[in-house]
N, CA, C, O and CB atoms as a CASP TS submission, in Angstrom:
PFRMAT TS
TARGET T0000
AUTHOR 0000-0000-0000
METHOD Language model
MODEL 1
PARENT N/A
ATOM      1  N   MET     1      -0.901   4.147 -25.403  1.00  0.00           N
ATOM      2  CA  MET     1      -1.034   4.495 -24.218  1.00  0.00           C
ATOM      3  C   MET     1      -1.629   5.654 -24.476  1.00  0.00           C
ATOM      4  O   MET     1      -1.384   6.652 -25.153  1.00  0.00           O
ATOM      5  CB  MET     1       0.064   4.497 -23.435  1.00  0.00           C
ATOM      6  N   GLU     2      -2.753   5.149 -23.531  1.00  0.00           N
ATOM      7  CA  GLU     2      -4.295   6.705 -23.299  1.00  0.00           C
ATOM      8  C   GLU     2      -3.262   7.353 -22.874  1.00  0.00           C
ATOM      9  O   GLU     2      -2.128   6.940 -22.633  1.00  0.00           O
ATOM     10  CB  GLU     2      -6.025   6.717 -21.878  1.00  0.00           C
ATOM     11  N   LYS     3      -3.912   8.870 -22.756  1.00  0.00           N
ATOM     12  CA  LYS     3      -2.863   9.953 -22.132  1.00  0.00           C
ATOM     13  C   LYS     3      -3.844  10.580 -21.196  1.00  0.00           C
ATOM     14  O   LYS     3      -4.940  11.110 -21.375  1.00  0.00           O
ATOM     15  CB  LYS     3      -2.098  11.158 -23.287  1.00  0.00           C
ATOM     16  N   VAL     4      -2.871  10.282 -19.805  1.00  0.00           N
ATOM     17  CA  VAL     4      -3.027  11.316 -18.597  1.00  0.00           C
ATOM     18  C   VAL     4      -3.424  13.130 -19.241  1.00  0.00           C
ATOM     19  O   VAL     4      -2.823  13.854 -20.035  1.00  0.00           O
ATOM     20  CB  VAL     4      -1.236  11.259 -17.637  1.00  0.00           C
ATOM     21  N   LYS     5      -4.638  13.313 -18.474  1.00  0.00           N
ATOM     22  CA  LYS     5      -4.370  15.000 -18.456  1.00  0.00           C
ATOM     23  C   LYS     5      -4.104  15.275 -17.141  1.00  0.00           C
ATOM     24  O   LYS     5      -4.635  14.646 -16.226  1.00  0.00           O
ATOM     25  CB  LYS     5      -5.653  16.013 -18.939  1.00  0.00           C
ATOM     26  N   LEU     6      -3.377  16.104 -16.987  1.00  0.00           N
ATOM     27  CA  LEU     6      -3.192  16.920 -15.678  1.00  0.00           C
ATOM     28  C   LEU     6      -4.089  17.469 -15.127  1.00  0.00           C
ATOM     29  O   LEU     6      -4.751  18.273 -15.782  1.00  0.00           O
ATOM     30  CB  LEU     6      -2.446  17.830 -15.719  1.00  0.00           C
ATOM     31  N   GLY     7      -4.467  17.182 -13.520  1.00  0.00           N
ATOM     32  CA  GLY     7      -5.449  17.822 -12.766  1.00  0.00           C
ATOM     33  C   GLY     7      -5.897  16.992 -11.946  1.00  0.00           C
ATOM     34  O   GLY     7      -5.248  15.948 -12.012  1.00  0.00           O
ATOM     35  N   LYS     8      -6.547  16.966 -11.344  1.00  0.00           N
ATOM     36  CA  LYS     8      -7.712  16.425 -10.324  1.00  0.00           C
ATOM     37  C   LYS     8      -8.201  15.263 -10.424  1.00  0.00           C
ATOM     38  O   LYS     8      -8.880  15.166 -11.446  1.00  0.00           O
ATOM     39  CB  LYS     8      -8.831  17.104 -10.324  1.00  0.00           C
ATOM     40  N   TYR     9      -8.163  14.419  -9.872  1.00  0.00           N
ATOM     41  CA  TYR     9      -9.072  12.810 -10.303  1.00  0.00           C
ATOM     42  C   TYR     9      -9.370  12.730  -8.964  1.00  0.00           C
ATOM     43  O   TYR     9      -8.534  13.245  -8.221  1.00  0.00           O
ATOM     44  CB  TYR     9      -8.152  11.154 -11.035  1.00  0.00           C
ATOM     45  N   ARG    10     -10.498  12.140  -8.365  1.00  0.00           N
ATOM     46  CA  ARG    10     -11.446  10.794  -7.127  1.00  0.00           C
ATOM     47  C   ARG    10     -10.421   9.763  -7.827  1.00  0.00           C
ATOM     48  O   ARG    10     -10.222   9.800  -9.041  1.00  0.00           O
ATOM     49  CB  ARG    10     -13.830  10.233  -7.419  1.00  0.00           C
ATOM     50  N   HIS    11      -9.845   8.925  -7.052  1.00  0.00           N
ATOM     51  CA  HIS    11      -9.407   8.187  -6.728  1.00  0.00           C
ATOM     52  C   HIS    11     -10.757   6.809  -5.680  1.00  0.00           C
ATOM     53  O   HIS    11     -11.133   6.918  -4.513  1.00  0.00           O
ATOM     54  CB  HIS    11      -8.237   9.034  -6.178  1.00  0.00           C
ATOM     55  N   PHE    12     -11.043   5.946  -6.468  1.00  0.00           N
ATOM     56  CA  PHE    12     -12.216   5.125  -6.044  1.00  0.00           C
ATOM     57  C   PHE    12     -12.572   5.174  -4.692  1.00  0.00           C
ATOM     58  O   PHE    12     -13.742   5.325  -4.340  1.00  0.00           O
ATOM     59  CB  PHE    12     -12.032   3.796  -6.330  1.00  0.00           C
ATOM     60  N   LYS    13     -11.271   5.009  -3.605  1.00  0.00           N
ATOM     61  CA  LYS    13     -11.756   4.770  -2.308  1.00  0.00           C
ATOM     62  C   LYS    13     -12.574   6.066  -1.685  1.00  0.00           C
ATOM     63  O   LYS    13     -13.198   5.975  -0.628  1.00  0.00           O
ATOM     64  CB  LYS    13     -10.523   4.375  -1.429  1.00  0.00           C
ATOM     65  N   GLY    14     -12.490   7.401  -2.534  1.00  0.00           N
ATOM     66  CA  GLY    14     -12.783   8.639  -1.740  1.00  0.00           C
ATOM     67  C   GLY    14     -11.631  10.036  -1.846  1.00  0.00           C
ATOM     68  O   GLY    14     -12.138  11.138  -2.057  1.00  0.00           O
ATOM     69  N   HIS    15     -10.378   9.958  -1.722  1.00  0.00           N
ATOM     70  CA  HIS    15      -9.959  10.612  -2.016  1.00  0.00           C
ATOM     71  C   HIS    15      -9.528  11.055  -3.249  1.00  0.00           C
ATOM     72  O   HIS    15      -9.886  10.522  -4.299  1.00  0.00           O
ATOM     73  CB  HIS    15      -9.559  10.516  -1.459  1.00  0.00           C
ATOM     74  N   GLU    16      -8.257  12.660  -3.143  1.00  0.00           N
ATOM     75  CA  GLU    16      -8.221  13.204  -5.070  1.00  0.00           C
ATOM     76  C   GLU    16      -7.047  13.054  -4.505  1.00  0.00           C
ATOM     77  O   GLU    16      -6.438  12.814  -3.463  1.00  0.00           O
ATOM     78  CB  GLU    16      -8.847  14.923  -6.094  1.00  0.00           C
ATOM     79  N   VAL    17      -6.992  13.262  -5.471  1.00  0.00           N
ATOM     80  CA  VAL    17      -4.858  13.327  -6.145  1.00  0.00           C
ATOM     81  C   VAL    17      -5.139  14.187  -7.165  1.00  0.00           C
ATOM     82  O   VAL    17      -6.182  14.184  -7.819  1.00  0.00           O
ATOM     83  CB  VAL    17      -3.793  11.521  -7.057  1.00  0.00           C
ATOM     84  N   GLU    18      -3.830  15.226  -7.359  1.00  0.00           N
ATOM     85  CA  GLU    18      -3.693  16.275  -8.572  1.00  0.00           C
ATOM     86  C   GLU    18      -2.879  15.406  -9.193  1.00  0.00           C
ATOM     87  O   GLU    18      -2.233  14.740  -8.383  1.00  0.00           O
ATOM     88  CB  GLU    18      -3.061  17.866  -8.359  1.00  0.00           C
ATOM     89  N   VAL    19      -2.524  14.998 -11.030  1.00  0.00           N
ATOM     90  CA  VAL    19      -1.881  14.461 -11.233  1.00  0.00           C
ATOM     91  C   VAL    19      -1.467  15.745 -11.882  1.00  0.00           C
ATOM     92  O   VAL    19      -2.202  16.560 -12.439  1.00  0.00           O
ATOM     93  CB  VAL    19      -2.094  13.267 -11.609  1.00  0.00           C
ATOM     94  N   ILE    20       0.424  15.811 -11.646  1.00  0.00           N
ATOM     95  CA  ILE    20       1.109  16.790 -12.010  1.00  0.00           C
ATOM     96  C   ILE    20       2.224  16.196 -13.030  1.00  0.00           C
ATOM     97  O   ILE    20       3.334  16.727 -13.030  1.00  0.00           O
ATOM     98  CB  ILE    20       1.604  17.498 -10.791  1.00  0.00           C
ATOM     99  N   GLY    21       1.977  15.190 -13.832  1.00  0.00           N
ATOM    100  CA  GLY    21       3.143  15.162 -15.313  1.00  0.00           C
ATOM    101  C   GLY    21       2.698  13.815 -14.742  1.00  0.00           C
ATOM    102  O   GLY    21       2.006  13.432 -13.799  1.00  0.00           O
ATOM    103  N   VAL    22       3.548  13.159 -15.935  1.00  0.00           N
ATOM    104  CA  VAL    22       3.789  11.646 -16.786  1.00  0.00           C
ATOM    105  C   VAL    22       5.337  12.238 -16.669  1.00  0.00           C
ATOM    106  O   VAL    22       5.945  13.282 -16.905  1.00  0.00           O
ATOM    107  CB  VAL    22       2.899  11.250 -18.780  1.00  0.00           C
ATOM    108  N   ALA    23       5.664  10.477 -15.988  1.00  0.00           N
ATOM    109  CA  ALA    23       7.592  10.772 -16.004  1.00  0.00           C
ATOM    110  C   ALA    23       7.718   9.307 -16.720  1.00  0.00           C
ATOM    111  O   ALA    23       6.956   8.358 -16.532  1.00  0.00           O
ATOM    112  CB  ALA    23       8.755  10.928 -13.960  1.00  0.00           C
ATOM    113  N   LYS    24       9.023   9.349 -17.710  1.00  0.00           N
ATOM    114  CA  LYS    24       9.800   7.798 -18.105  1.00  0.00           C
ATOM    115  C   LYS    24      10.679   7.667 -16.836  1.00  0.00           C
ATOM    116  O   LYS    24      11.163   8.511 -16.082  1.00  0.00           O
ATOM    117  CB  LYS    24      10.944   7.765 -19.752  1.00  0.00           C
ATOM    118  N   HIS    25      10.728   5.914 -16.870  1.00  0.00           N
ATOM    119  CA  HIS    25      11.765   5.524 -15.915  1.00  0.00           C
ATOM    120  C   HIS    25      13.066   5.803 -16.920  1.00  0.00           C
ATOM    121  O   HIS    25      12.825   5.877 -18.125  1.00  0.00           O
ATOM    122  CB  HIS    25      11.578   3.822 -15.294  1.00  0.00           C
ATOM    123  N   SER    26      14.332   5.947 -16.492  1.00  0.00           N
ATOM    124  CA  SER    26      15.803   6.736 -16.229  1.00  0.00           C
ATOM    125  C   SER    26      16.445   5.008 -16.888  1.00  0.00           C
ATOM    126  O   SER    26      17.509   5.241 -17.461  1.00  0.00           O
ATOM    127  CB  SER    26      16.330   7.455 -13.947  1.00  0.00           C
ATOM    128  N   GLU    27      16.267   4.186 -16.924  1.00  0.00           N
ATOM    129  CA  GLU    27      16.533   2.506 -17.507  1.00  0.00           C
ATOM    130  C   GLU    27      15.763   1.485 -18.705  1.00  0.00           C
ATOM    131  O   GLU    27      16.215   0.643 -19.481  1.00  0.00           O
ATOM    132  CB  GLU    27      16.273   1.655 -16.276  1.00  0.00           C
ATOM    133  N   ASN    28      15.020   1.767 -18.563  1.00  0.00           N
ATOM    134  CA  ASN    28      13.346   2.049 -19.512  1.00  0.00           C
ATOM    135  C   ASN    28      12.438   3.846 -20.528  1.00  0.00           C
ATOM    136  O   ASN    28      11.472   4.500 -20.921  1.00  0.00           O
ATOM    137  CB  ASN    28      12.058   1.727 -17.898  1.00  0.00           C
ATOM    138  N   PRO    29      13.110   3.741 -20.447  1.00  0.00           N
ATOM    139  CA  PRO    29      12.325   5.162 -21.697  1.00  0.00           C
ATOM    140  C   PRO    29      11.212   4.562 -21.833  1.00  0.00           C
ATOM    141  O   PRO    29      10.509   5.473 -21.393  1.00  0.00           O
ATOM    142  CB  PRO    29      13.031   5.544 -23.529  1.00  0.00           C
ATOM    143  N   ASP    30      10.508   3.778 -22.084  1.00  0.00           N
ATOM    144  CA  ASP    30       9.309   2.637 -23.069  1.00  0.00           C
ATOM    145  C   ASP    30       7.921   2.702 -21.718  1.00  0.00           C
ATOM    146  O   ASP    30       6.694   2.700 -21.815  1.00  0.00           O
ATOM    147  CB  ASP    30      10.240   0.212 -23.390  1.00  0.00           C
ATOM    148  N   GLU    31       8.859   2.756 -20.533  1.00  0.00           N
ATOM    149  CA  GLU    31       7.284   2.010 -19.317  1.00  0.00           C
ATOM    150  C   GLU    31       7.541   4.386 -18.488  1.00  0.00           C
ATOM    151  O   GLU    31       8.447   5.119 -18.092  1.00  0.00           O
ATOM    152  CB  GLU    31       8.294  -0.642 -17.004  1.00  0.00           C
ATOM    153  N   GLU    32       6.291   4.433 -18.686  1.00  0.00           N
ATOM    154  CA  GLU    32       6.011   5.829 -18.035  1.00  0.00           C
ATOM    155  C   GLU    32       5.701   4.833 -16.433  1.00  0.00           C
ATOM    156  O   GLU    32       5.914   3.749 -15.891  1.00  0.00           O
ATOM    157  CB  GLU    32       4.340   7.016 -18.945  1.00  0.00           C
ATOM    158  N   PHE    33       4.840   6.606 -16.201  1.00  0.00           N
ATOM    159  CA  PHE    33       4.727   6.523 -14.339  1.00  0.00           C
ATOM    160  C   PHE    33       3.768   8.033 -15.021  1.00  0.00           C
ATOM    161  O   PHE    33       3.817   8.688 -16.062  1.00  0.00           O
ATOM    162  CB  PHE    33       6.788   6.746 -12.768  1.00  0.00           C
ATOM    163  N   VAL    34       2.844   8.072 -13.601  1.00  0.00           N
ATOM    164  CA  VAL    34       2.148   9.530 -13.741  1.00  0.00           C
ATOM    165  C   VAL    34       2.408   9.547 -12.119  1.00  0.00           C
ATOM    166  O   VAL    34       2.514   8.711 -11.222  1.00  0.00           O
ATOM    167  CB  VAL    34       0.233   9.711 -14.469  1.00  0.00           C
ATOM    168  N   VAL    35       2.454  11.047 -12.261  1.00  0.00           N
ATOM    169  CA  VAL    35       3.344  11.660 -11.572  1.00  0.00           C
ATOM    170  C   VAL    35       2.134  11.838  -9.958  1.00  0.00           C
ATOM    171  O   VAL    35       1.014  11.418 -10.250  1.00  0.00           O
ATOM    172  CB  VAL    35       3.999  13.234 -12.579  1.00  0.00           C
ATOM    173  N   TYR    36       2.188  12.154  -9.041  1.00  0.00           N
ATOM    174  CA  TYR    36       0.607  13.020  -8.451  1.00  0.00           C
ATOM    175  C   TYR    36       0.867  13.136  -7.314  1.00  0.00           C
ATOM    176  O   TYR    36       1.794  12.439  -6.901  1.00  0.00           O
ATOM    177  CB  TYR    36      -0.966  12.314  -8.494  1.00  0.00           C
ATOM    178  N   LYS    37       0.275  13.908  -6.500  1.00  0.00           N
ATOM    179  CA  LYS    37       0.203  13.956  -5.234  1.00  0.00           C
ATOM    180  C   LYS    37      -1.078  14.674  -3.942  1.00  0.00           C
ATOM    181  O   LYS    37      -1.638  15.765  -4.046  1.00  0.00           O
ATOM    182  CB  LYS    37       1.349  14.487  -5.218  1.00  0.00           C
ATOM    183  N   HIS    38      -1.249  13.686  -2.837  1.00  0.00           N
ATOM    184  CA  HIS    38      -2.304  13.403  -2.808  1.00  0.00           C
ATOM    185  C   HIS    38      -2.735  15.059  -1.946  1.00  0.00           C
ATOM    186  O   HIS    38      -2.008  15.934  -1.476  1.00  0.00           O
ATOM    187  CB  HIS    38      -2.500  11.825  -2.168  1.00  0.00           C
ATOM    188  N   LEU    39      -3.815  14.961  -2.014  1.00  0.00           N
ATOM    189  CA  LEU    39      -4.279  16.537  -1.209  1.00  0.00           C
ATOM    190  C   LEU    39      -4.779  16.329  -0.566  1.00  0.00           C
ATOM    191  O   LEU    39      -5.749  17.087  -0.613  1.00  0.00           O
ATOM    192  CB  LEU    39      -4.960  17.606  -1.616  1.00  0.00           C
ATOM    193  N   HIS    40      -4.868  15.608   0.309  1.00  0.00           N
ATOM    194  CA  HIS    40      -4.834  15.137   1.569  1.00  0.00           C
ATOM    195  C   HIS    40      -3.800  14.680   2.688  1.00  0.00           C
ATOM    196  O   HIS    40      -3.169  13.838   2.049  1.00  0.00           O
ATOM    197  CB  HIS    40      -5.403  14.380   1.407  1.00  0.00           C
ATOM    198  N   GLU    41      -3.307  14.700   3.779  1.00  0.00           N
ATOM    199  CA  GLU    41      -2.579  14.007   5.086  1.00  0.00           C
ATOM    200  C   GLU    41      -1.011  14.484   4.040  1.00  0.00           C
ATOM    201  O   GLU    41      -0.217  13.615   3.679  1.00  0.00           O
ATOM    202  CB  GLU    41      -3.072  11.716   5.559  1.00  0.00           C
ATOM    203  N   GLY    42      -0.892  15.432   3.822  1.00  0.00           N
ATOM    204  CA  GLY    42       1.062  16.349   3.908  1.00  0.00           C
ATOM    205  C   GLY    42       1.085  16.029   2.084  1.00  0.00           C
ATOM    206  O   GLY    42       1.887  16.853   1.644  1.00  0.00           O
ATOM    207  N   HIS    43       0.546  15.202   0.935  1.00  0.00           N
ATOM    208  CA  HIS    43       0.753  15.837  -0.299  1.00  0.00           C
ATOM    209  C   HIS    43       1.103  15.608  -0.504  1.00  0.00           C
ATOM    210  O   HIS    43       1.274  16.167  -1.588  1.00  0.00           O
ATOM    211  CB  HIS    43       0.922  16.547  -0.732  1.00  0.00           C
ATOM    212  N   ASP    44       1.581  15.051  -0.427  1.00  0.00           N
ATOM    213  CA  ASP    44       2.947  13.530  -0.835  1.00  0.00           C
ATOM    214  C   ASP    44       2.677  13.199  -2.022  1.00  0.00           C
ATOM    215  O   ASP    44       1.556  13.087  -2.518  1.00  0.00           O
ATOM    216  CB  ASP    44       2.896  11.838   0.077  1.00  0.00           C
ATOM    217  N   LEU    45       4.389  12.916  -2.848  1.00  0.00           N
ATOM    218  CA  LEU    45       4.592  12.958  -3.795  1.00  0.00           C
ATOM    219  C   LEU    45       4.315  11.556  -4.379  1.00  0.00           C
ATOM    220  O   LEU    45       5.110  10.830  -3.784  1.00  0.00           O
ATOM    221  CB  LEU    45       5.645  13.516  -3.857  1.00  0.00           C
ATOM    222  N   TRP    46       3.481  10.679  -5.375  1.00  0.00           N
ATOM    223  CA  TRP    46       3.511   9.862  -5.568  1.00  0.00           C
ATOM    224  C   TRP    46       3.713   9.528  -6.815  1.00  0.00           C
ATOM    225  O   TRP    46       3.918  10.511  -7.527  1.00  0.00           O
ATOM    226  CB  TRP    46       2.862   9.580  -5.095  1.00  0.00           C
ATOM    227  N   VAL    47       3.745   8.110  -7.576  1.00  0.00           N
ATOM    228  CA  VAL    47       4.100   7.754  -8.799  1.00  0.00           C
ATOM    229  C   VAL    47       3.846   5.980  -8.885  1.00  0.00           C
ATOM    230  O   VAL    47       4.465   5.136  -8.236  1.00  0.00           O
ATOM    231  CB  VAL    47       5.684   8.312  -9.028  1.00  0.00           C
ATOM    232  N   ARG    48       2.689   5.730  -9.942  1.00  0.00           N
ATOM    233  CA  ARG    48       2.407   5.039 -10.278  1.00  0.00           C
ATOM    234  C   ARG    48       2.388   4.117 -11.955  1.00  0.00           C
ATOM    235  O   ARG    48       3.315   4.727 -12.488  1.00  0.00           O
ATOM    236  CB  ARG    48       1.763   5.416  -9.705  1.00  0.00           C
ATOM    237  N   PRO    49       2.072   3.425 -12.675  1.00  0.00           N
ATOM    238  CA  PRO    49       2.366   3.061 -13.596  1.00  0.00           C
ATOM    239  C   PRO    49       1.538   3.594 -14.610  1.00  0.00           C
ATOM    240  O   PRO    49       0.335   3.403 -14.437  1.00  0.00           O
ATOM    241  CB  PRO    49       2.478   1.947 -13.487  1.00  0.00           C
ATOM    242  N   ILE    50       1.854   4.177 -15.564  1.00  0.00           N
ATOM    243  CA  ILE    50       0.084   4.858 -16.700  1.00  0.00           C
ATOM    244  C   ILE    50      -0.755   3.564 -16.338  1.00  0.00           C
ATOM    245  O   ILE    50      -1.669   3.769 -15.539  1.00  0.00           O
ATOM    246  CB  ILE    50       0.246   5.015 -19.208  1.00  0.00           C
ATOM    247  N   ALA    51      -0.629   2.524 -16.703  1.00  0.00           N
ATOM    248  CA  ALA    51      -1.716   1.278 -16.900  1.00  0.00           C
ATOM    249  C   ALA    51      -1.835   1.233 -15.805  1.00  0.00           C
ATOM    250  O   ALA    51      -3.010   1.596 -15.758  1.00  0.00           O
ATOM    251  CB  ALA    51      -1.470  -0.113 -17.546  1.00  0.00           C
ATOM    252  N   MET    52      -1.540   1.059 -14.721  1.00  0.00           N
ATOM    253  CA  MET    52      -2.204   0.740 -13.298  1.00  0.00           C
ATOM    254  C   MET    52      -3.554   1.837 -12.634  1.00  0.00           C
ATOM    255  O   MET    52      -4.655   1.562 -12.157  1.00  0.00           O
ATOM    256  CB  MET    52      -0.819   0.829 -12.173  1.00  0.00           C
ATOM    257  N   PHE    53      -2.628   3.550 -12.953  1.00  0.00           N
ATOM    258  CA  PHE    53      -3.537   4.536 -13.222  1.00  0.00           C
ATOM    259  C   PHE    53      -4.560   4.360 -13.315  1.00  0.00           C
ATOM    260  O   PHE    53      -5.458   4.494 -12.483  1.00  0.00           O
ATOM    261  CB  PHE    53      -3.418   5.079 -14.006  1.00  0.00           C
ATOM    262  N   LEU    54      -4.605   3.751 -15.226  1.00  0.00           N
ATOM    263  CA  LEU    54      -6.394   4.259 -15.639  1.00  0.00           C
ATOM    264  C   LEU    54      -6.350   2.395 -16.017  1.00  0.00           C
ATOM    265  O   LEU    54      -6.215   1.982 -17.169  1.00  0.00           O
ATOM    266  CB  LEU    54      -6.872   5.961 -17.600  1.00  0.00           C
ATOM    267  N   GLU    55      -6.441   1.807 -15.240  1.00  0.00           N
ATOM    268  CA  GLU    55      -7.077   0.215 -15.335  1.00  0.00           C
ATOM    269  C   GLU    55      -8.679   0.822 -14.014  1.00  0.00           C
ATOM    270  O   GLU    55      -9.053   1.748 -13.294  1.00  0.00           O
ATOM    271  CB  GLU    55      -5.380  -1.596 -14.393  1.00  0.00           C
ATOM    272  N   ASN    56      -9.070  -0.649 -14.540  1.00  0.00           N
ATOM    273  CA  ASN    56     -10.484  -0.745 -14.118  1.00  0.00           C
ATOM    274  C   ASN    56      -9.961  -1.787 -13.119  1.00  0.00           C
ATOM    275  O   ASN    56      -9.260  -2.797 -13.051  1.00  0.00           O
ATOM    276  CB  ASN    56     -11.770  -1.188 -15.307  1.00  0.00           C
ATOM    277  N   ILE    57     -10.784  -0.871 -12.312  1.00  0.00           N
ATOM    278  CA  ILE    57     -10.570  -2.104 -11.055  1.00  0.00           C
ATOM    279  C   ILE    57     -12.249  -2.690 -10.398  1.00  0.00           C
ATOM    280  O   ILE    57     -13.179  -1.889 -10.484  1.00  0.00           O
ATOM    281  CB  ILE    57      -9.497  -1.176  -9.417  1.00  0.00           C
ATOM    282  N   GLU    58     -12.533  -4.214  -9.716  1.00  0.00           N
ATOM    283  CA  GLU    58     -13.423  -4.758  -9.178  1.00  0.00           C
ATOM    284  C   GLU    58     -12.884  -5.131  -7.833  1.00  0.00           C
ATOM    285  O   GLU    58     -11.989  -5.834  -7.364  1.00  0.00           O
ATOM    286  CB  GLU    58     -13.910  -5.733  -9.964  1.00  0.00           C
ATOM    287  N   ARG    59     -13.998  -4.204  -7.363  1.00  0.00           N
ATOM    288  CA  ARG    59     -13.301  -3.993  -5.795  1.00  0.00           C
ATOM    289  C   ARG    59     -14.863  -3.696  -4.697  1.00  0.00           C
ATOM    290  O   ARG    59     -15.714  -2.818  -4.837  1.00  0.00           O
ATOM    291  CB  ARG    59     -11.924  -2.161  -5.811  1.00  0.00           C
ATOM    292  N   ASP    60     -14.775  -4.869  -3.566  1.00  0.00           N
ATOM    293  CA  ASP    60     -16.077  -4.297  -2.772  1.00  0.00           C
ATOM    294  C   ASP    60     -17.038  -3.501  -3.610  1.00  0.00           C
ATOM    295  O   ASP    60     -17.294  -2.302  -3.499  1.00  0.00           O
ATOM    296  CB  ASP    60     -15.650  -3.323  -1.585  1.00  0.00           C
ATOM    297  N   GLY    61     -17.622  -4.538  -4.633  1.00  0.00           N
ATOM    298  CA  GLY    61     -18.905  -4.185  -5.054  1.00  0.00           C
ATOM    299  C   GLY    61     -18.882  -2.646  -6.146  1.00  0.00           C
ATOM    300  O   GLY    61     -19.818  -1.960  -6.556  1.00  0.00           O
ATOM    301  N   TYR    62     -17.070  -2.498  -6.396  1.00  0.00           N
ATOM    302  CA  TYR    62     -17.138  -1.234  -7.014  1.00  0.00           C
ATOM    303  C   TYR    62     -16.643  -1.403  -8.205  1.00  0.00           C
ATOM    304  O   TYR    62     -15.794  -2.138  -7.700  1.00  0.00           O
ATOM    305  CB  TYR    62     -16.507  -0.198  -6.362  1.00  0.00           C
ATOM    306  N   ASN    63     -16.415  -1.415  -9.126  1.00  0.00           N
ATOM    307  CA  ASN    63     -16.566  -1.617 -10.782  1.00  0.00           C
ATOM    308  C   ASN    63     -16.382  -0.338 -11.973  1.00  0.00           C
ATOM    309  O   ASN    63     -17.126   0.171 -12.813  1.00  0.00           O
ATOM    310  CB  ASN    63     -18.124  -2.141 -10.987  1.00  0.00           C
ATOM    311  N   GLY    64     -15.471  -0.211 -11.692  1.00  0.00           N
ATOM    312  CA  GLY    64     -14.677   1.509 -12.521  1.00  0.00           C
ATOM    313  C   GLY    64     -13.236   1.984 -12.094  1.00  0.00           C
ATOM    314  O   GLY    64     -12.623   1.627 -11.088  1.00  0.00           O
ATOM    315  N   PRO    65     -12.897   2.711 -12.902  1.00  0.00           N
ATOM    316  CA  PRO    65     -11.696   3.586 -12.997  1.00  0.00           C
ATOM    317  C   PRO    65     -11.287   3.235 -11.516  1.00  0.00           C
ATOM    318  O   PRO    65     -12.257   3.206 -10.758  1.00  0.00           O
ATOM    319  CB  PRO    65     -11.972   5.333 -13.397  1.00  0.00           C
ATOM    320  N   ARG    66     -10.163   2.983 -10.976  1.00  0.00           N
ATOM    321  CA  ARG    66      -9.072   3.488 -10.162  1.00  0.00           C
ATOM    322  C   ARG    66      -9.119   5.286 -10.171  1.00  0.00           C
ATOM    323  O   ARG    66      -9.307   5.877  -9.107  1.00  0.00           O
ATOM    324  CB  ARG    66      -7.570   2.819 -10.852  1.00  0.00           C
ATOM    325  N   PHE    67      -8.985   5.822 -11.083  1.00  0.00           N
ATOM    326  CA  PHE    67      -8.737   6.840 -11.102  1.00  0.00           C
ATOM    327  C   PHE    67     -10.284   7.614 -11.770  1.00  0.00           C
ATOM    328  O   PHE    67     -11.089   6.841 -12.290  1.00  0.00           O
ATOM    329  CB  PHE    67      -7.371   6.887 -11.781  1.00  0.00           C
ATOM    330  N   LYS    68     -10.594   8.975 -11.727  1.00  0.00           N
ATOM    331  CA  LYS    68     -11.348   9.270 -12.198  1.00  0.00           C
ATOM    332  C   LYS    68     -11.078  10.841 -12.143  1.00  0.00           C
ATOM    333  O   LYS    68     -11.098  11.514 -11.112  1.00  0.00           O
ATOM    334  CB  LYS    68     -12.363   8.639 -11.760  1.00  0.00           C
ATOM    335  N   TYR    69     -10.750  11.436 -13.787  1.00  0.00           N
ATOM    336  CA  TYR    69     -10.962  12.681 -13.986  1.00  0.00           C
ATOM    337  C   TYR    69     -12.300  13.402 -13.048  1.00  0.00           C
ATOM    338  O   TYR    69     -13.471  13.055 -12.896  1.00  0.00           O
ATOM    339  CB  TYR    69     -11.123  12.728 -15.487  1.00  0.00           C
ATOM    340  N   ILE    70     -11.321  14.803 -12.415  1.00  0.00           N
ATOM    341  CA  ILE    70     -12.860  15.532 -12.209  1.00  0.00           C
ATOM    342  C   ILE    70     -12.633  16.783 -12.705  1.00  0.00           C
ATOM    343  O   ILE    70     -13.558  17.066 -13.466  1.00  0.00           O
ATOM    344  CB  ILE    70     -13.496  15.686 -10.607  1.00  0.00           C
ATOM    345  N   ASN    71     -11.526  18.001 -12.596  1.00  0.00           N
ATOM    346  CA  ASN    71     -11.559  19.074 -13.369  1.00  0.00           C
ATOM    347  C   ASN    71      -9.713  19.281 -13.242  1.00  0.00           C
ATOM    348  O   ASN    71      -8.952  18.638 -12.518  1.00  0.00           O
ATOM    349  CB  ASN    71     -12.748  20.401 -12.717  1.00  0.00           C
ATOM    350  N   GLU    72      -9.393  20.325 -14.150  1.00  0.00           N
ATOM    351  CA  GLU    72      -8.517  20.821 -14.566  1.00  0.00           C
ATOM    352  C   GLU    72      -7.553  21.490 -13.343  1.00  0.00           C
ATOM    353  O   GLU    72      -6.518  22.091 -13.631  1.00  0.00           O
ATOM    354  CB  GLU    72      -9.056  21.600 -15.527  1.00  0.00           C
TER
END
């Protein structure tokens, strides 16, 4: 699986998030999740399967990464 860098990313819809780590599922250590916080609207923490975080999507005329790395 591709490694996720810590730092800031831009979601394809325009908002920014900060990846703070990668977590393993307690019942299935092979399953990894990206842990990130939104940098708008309350700074909530979120998790998303690593494959979904890194995937390319095609929606509403956009074709590219769901999250694009912008800096550390």
